[in-house]
N, C-alpha and C positions, 0 to 999 in steps of 0.2 A: 697709796699715798699719791697726792696730786704731783704732777710734774713740777719741780721747783723752778723750771725755766719757762713755764707756760705763758708767763706774762711778757716774755720778750717777743716783740713782733717779728714776723718772719722777714720783713724787709730790711732788718739790720744786717742781713747777708746778701746784698743784692748782686746781680750779675755784673760782669765787667762791662761798663759802657764803652770801653775803647777797643774791645777785641777786634772788631771788623776793621776800624781805621788803622790800628796798629799792624794788622796783618797785611792790609792792602798797600798802604803808603807810609806808615810810621808816624803820621802826623794828622792833626785835626785842627779845626778852629773852634774855639769856645768864646762865649761872650761872658764876661765877668764885670758887673757893675758898669755896664754900658761900653766896655772896651772889648774889641775883638782881638783875641790873642792866638797866634799859631802855637799849638802845643806839641812839643816832641814827646813821643810815646814809647819808643823802643829803649830798652836798657842801654844798648851800646851808644845810641845817639844821645841820650841824656848824659851819660858819663862823658862822652866826647865834648859836648857843649859846655859842660861844667868846668872843663879845663881850657877852653878856647876863649881866652879873654880879648882877643883881637875882634872876634865877631859876636861874642856874647859878653858884653861889658857889665861889670858889677858896680862901677864906681859912680854912677849917676845918682845924685841925691834923691831919695824917696822913691826910686823906680824899681827896687828889688821886690818889695812887697806886693801882694795882690790883695786888695786894691792898693794903688799907689799911695804914698804918704807925703808926697812933695808939698802939698798944700797945708799940712799940719805941723811941719817942723822945718826950720831953716838950716838944719845941720844934717850931715850924713850919720847914719848908724855905723858905728865902728866896732869891730874891723870889717863887717860884712860888706859895706858899700865901698870897698876898695879892691884893686887888682894887685896881683903880685908885681914887683917885690914889696911894694908899700904894705900890702896886707900882712905879710909876715912880721913887719916891724910893729904894727899895731897889735897883732895877736900876742906878741911877747909881753905886752903890758898887762894883759888880762889873764894870761894862762895860769899864773899861780892860783888864781881863784877858781877857775874852771877845772883845775886838777885836784881840788880839794876832796872830791869823792874817793880819791886813791890814798889820801892821808888817813891813817888808822884812827886817829881821834875824831876827825870829821866824819869818817864813815860810820863810826859807832853812833854819832849823833843823828845822822840820816836814818839809820836803821831803828833807832829809838823812836823817831817821829812816826814811822810806819807801824812799829809795834804798839805804840800808845793808841793810834787811831784804830787798829784792829781790836785792841782791848775794849775801846769805847763801843765799837760796833757790836761786839759780842755781848756786852752788858745790856744793850737796848733791844727793843723788839723789832723795830724797822728803822732803817736810816736811808736818807736820800743821798745816794753815793756821789752825785756830781758835786753839790755844794757843801755837803756836810762831811764828806770823806775826802774826795780827791782835791778839792780847792784848799782846805786846810793843810793837807800834806804838801801841795805845791808851795804855798806861801811860806810855811815854816822851813821847808827845804831850801828855798831861795835865800832866806836869811842866813842859813848855815853856809850856802855856797859862797855868798858874798862876804861872809864872816863879819856881819854887821849886827847892830842891836836886834836881838831876837824878838823883842816886843813889837818891832815894826810889822812882823807877819800879820798881826791882827788888822792893821790898816790895809795891808795888800789884800787880805781876804775880803775886805769890804768893797773891793773894786769889782767883784764879780768874776765872770769867766774870761774877760778880756780887759786889759788896762785902758784901752781907748776906742774900742768898737762896741757897737750895739747891733745885734742881729746881723753881724758880718759887715756892717757899714761903718765907716769912720764917724765917730761922734765928736763934733767940735768941743762940746763942754767937757767930755771925759779927756780929750786930748790936752786941753788947757789945764785941767786938774793934774794930769800926769806930768806935764812940764813943770808946773808949780811944785809938785812933790820932789821932783829931781833936783830943782834948785835948792829946796829946803834941806834935803839930804846932803847936797854938796856944801852947803853952808855949815851944817853941823860937822861934816868931815873936816872942815878947815880948823875948827877949834877943838874937836874931840878926836884924839888920835886912835881910839878903839872903834871907829865906825867902818873898819874893813875897807872895801873897795872905795867907799866914798871919801875916806881919808887918803888912801894910797894915791888916788888920782892927782891930788895936789902936789905930790912929791915925784910923780912920774915924769919921764922925759921921752920925747920923740925926736930922734935925731939931734940929741943934746940940748933940746930947748924944752922949756915947760909947756904943758898942754894949754890950749886956749879953753875958755869956758865952754864954747860950743863943742870942742872935741871931748871934753869931759861929759857934756850932756849926751853926745852921740854914743859914748860907751855905755853910759847908765841907761839910755833909752833901750838899746838892744838887750842889755843884761836883765832888765826888769820885765820887758814885754816878750822877748823872743821865744821863751819856752813855756809861756803860761798856759794857753789853751791846749797846746800840744801835749804837755805833761798830764794835764787833767784828762784829756781824751784817752791817753795811754792807760792811765790808772783805771778809768771806768771801763774801757774796752777790755782790760784784763779780767776785771771782775765779771763782766758780762760773758766772756767766753767761758770762764770756768763754771758759771752758772748754767750755761746752755750745754756745756760739754763736760759733765762731772767725771767722765772717765779719764779726761786729761788731768784733772786734779788728783784722782786716785793714783795715776801713773807717776805724777811728780812726787807724791807721797812715798811711793815705792822706789822711785829712781831719782833722788834729789840731784844727782849729777846731770840730769837733763835741764835743770832750771836755766842755766846760761844759754843753752840752745833754744829752749822755749822762748826765752826773752827776745832773742834776735828774730824769731819767727813771728812773735806778736808784733814787733815793730814793722816787719815787712808787710804784714797783712793790714795793719792799721794805717801805716804811713801817716802819722799825725799831722805832719806839714805836707799837704798833697802835692803842691807845686810852688815854684818860685820863678820870678821873672828876671830876664836879662834884657838890656838895651842892645839893639842890633845897629851899631853906628854906620855900617856899610850896607845895610839891608841884609836879607837872607832869602834864599829860595830853597824850597824843599818840594820837588816835584812841581805840581801846578800851584802850590801855595807859596805866597810871598810875604815878606815883611818889608816895609818901606824903611829907608835909612832913618835912624832915630827913633823908630817904633820898637815895640817890645815883643819878645817871644817868651813862651813859658816852658820850663823844664818840669815835666810832670813826673815827679817821684812815684806817685801812686800808680800810674800806668806802667812805669818801668818796673815796678816791683811785682807786676802781674804778667810779665813778659814770658810766654811759654817757651821761648827759645832759651831762656835761662833758668826757669823754675818749673820743675814738673808739677802738673796739677796745681797751678798757682792759685786757684780759687780756694784751695783747702789750706786750713791752718794746721800744720803738722808740727807738733812740739818736739819731734825728733829729726826735723829737717837738717841734716848735717851740713850740706853745702848751701850756704845762704849769702851770696854777695849782694845783699839788698842795699838800696840807696835811700832808706828812710831818713838817714841823717845827712843826706847830700853826698857829694863826691868831690875828691880833689882837695885843694887847699882850703875851700870854703866848708868843709865837713863841719857839722854843727859843734860849736864849743860846748854846748850843754849835753852832749851825748853821754859822757861818763856818769853824770847825775841821773839822767833818764834811765839809763841802763840799771844803775844801782837801785833806783826806786822800784822798778818793775821786778828785778831779781829778788829784792827783799819782800816785796808784796807776795810774790809767788812762794817764797820760803815760808812766810807767815801763814798763808792760806794752807799750804801743804801740812804744816806742823800742827796748826790750831784750829782749822775749820773743817767740819765734816762735810758741809754743803752750803750752797748759797741759794736761798729761796727768793725769787723775784716776785714782789707783790704787784707792782705795775711799773710801767716804763713809757715814755714818750720819745719815739725815735726822731732824729733830726735828719731830714732829707739832705742830700748832697749830690753834686754832679760827678763825683769821682768813683762811685761804687764802694765807698769805704764803709765797712761793717761797724757795728757797735758804737755809733754816734748817738748821743741822747740829749734831749733837753732836760729830762729828769729820769732817775733811775732808782726806784724804791726797792730795797732788798733787805733781807735778814741773814746775817751770818750765824749759822748754827755750829756751835763749838763741838769739838771732838771730845768724847767721854775719856776721862783719864782713870786708870785703875789705882 
């Protein structure tokens, strides 16, 4: 029988592009969308910077994402574009929604979304896993997370892989459409009490005052866009690894207790959000590399997650890696709010694959190049799920 993973190009598991710089100095300079950024590469340095708000400021509007978004929105994304202690007060407003994956009823709804999508894939001959599997899962799951009108997921799905970017670049037309959608949902939330987060924001209080419209927009902007492409990449990457390494799928079938451990390792290796920026208000020096006051540095989660000082054989995806202090969801107070949902989706996907899928056959795929050495990134990924025979 032909190798079911033969159509996964070898370059989806590229070498670590930061190995030499991380070993010699711990930093490098990368150019992203015309901006030169000093990138911190070592696990300990990245974690320290994530907690150092005096020298690595999160509160400047539009300057946390790479590329920056200050030209496409007149408000801060909340709570991410704040520093402590303000950050904690904003986080309290949204935590009830981002904790929903731990609620039994909501958890069952998330799991049903994955199970239904696996069922559909098993019934068909071939499925394009990026847009026809991962994207619908992400959109439907987001509606559950925000506890809003579930039918909205169909509109979200129509946005494609990112809410306001095209080919990694900010798309002004998409950005305008995205802001119009946010206002439309907030208007519905004002008159429809069952719109979840979009309703709750009208009753929310920050330091005993109502939220401004821009503050509501900032919360919605992050909630809707923050985990979109990252969740999609995590789902497709999981499928690709299990296709290329069927012995791992066999082991999870025999040892389902490894599924939570495997989930953390998948996020370490994939690092779906490879880096994030911070403004250096006082400047910054790292050996011969410098950042001018007011310019930005990058915290490279992807490089930190391959630091051999922390992870043995970091280039290997080991589904039984017990000690795994990865920073795929960030570090410190800004640890990703969407991490519970992302973890639940990948754990559920692994459980569904182990229980119901004998193997994953890849028909063809188009890899997406990236400067971070991230494996299993695809423009398209056509595969067939072959079901297990039941007696």
